[in-house]
N, C-alpha and C positions, 0 to 999 in steps of 0.2 A: 483481560487481558489486556485492551489497548496501551496503556496505563503501562501495565507490569511490562511490553515489547520495549519502548519506546524506555523506559527508564535503564532495563539493562541494554540496549543497545548506544543509549547515553553515559554509559560507566563504560565499556567499552570500547569509548573515544570515536565512535561516529558522528560524524553532525544530522542528524536529524529535526525533522520538525513534523509539530502536530498542528493539526485541525490545517493544514496550510489554502484559507482563504483564494479562488477562485472565481470567475463569474456566473458558473454554473454549476457552486456551492462550497463543499470543503474538503481536500482532498487529505484522508483517515494521515499517513505520513510519506512523508519524503525524507531518503538517504542522501543526503548528495555526495560524491565524489568526484575528482578533477576532472576522471575522463568520461564518468556514468550518473545517470540520477533513475532510483529506485522511485517510484510511483507505488504505492501500497493502501488496500483497503480492506477492513475488518469485515465477516461476517460471522453472529454467531449462533448456532442453533440448540438441541437435543441433541440430536439427531442427528440429521441432515450433511451435509458438505456442499458449500452453497459457496468455495470459490470460483466456479466461474459467475456466479450471480454476481458476486466482486470485482471481476476482472474485466464483465462486462459496463461497471459502472460506469469507472475509467473510464472504458473504450466512448460509451456513447455520452456522459459530460465533456470527453475529451479534457481529460486532465491537461495532457503531456504538452498543449496546450502553452501553457504559461510557460514552457522552460525550452521551445524551442531554439528560443533567441540567445543562448547558449552555445549549440553544435559541438549538440555532447551525444550519445548514445542515451534513450529513455525508456525504462522497458516499469512494465506495469503487472504488481504481486498482489495477488486476489489469495487474502485465505481466511480463511472456514474457520470460527473454533468451536466445538462441544462443550456446551455446559454440565452434558452428560456424564462429558469425561475427566473434564478441564482441563483438556488440552488441546493441539491442532490436528483436527479430523479431514484438513484440506489445503490444498493449496494447488497455484499454475500461475503463472510467467508465459508475457510475454515481449517482445520490444519491438515498442510501437512508433518509433523513431530514429 
């Protein structure tokens, strides 16, 4: 699912980085705009919505710290995919900085 999201957004013209390294791990995806940065973490399960777990990982590992020097709004987005329905089964977002 992650590679499909990356490919679709790239084809639409978004500046997207996958597996962006930090000192606390790798960010699944980062989308950059002139005034905003979106940090995205993906989670997979058969039925359960793990979007809150994904957003918690973004905050716990302080992924936003890497981008604070850019003085842009930073948002975290947790996205959950269900392998049973083969689709997104939940998402949550929050402004981080």
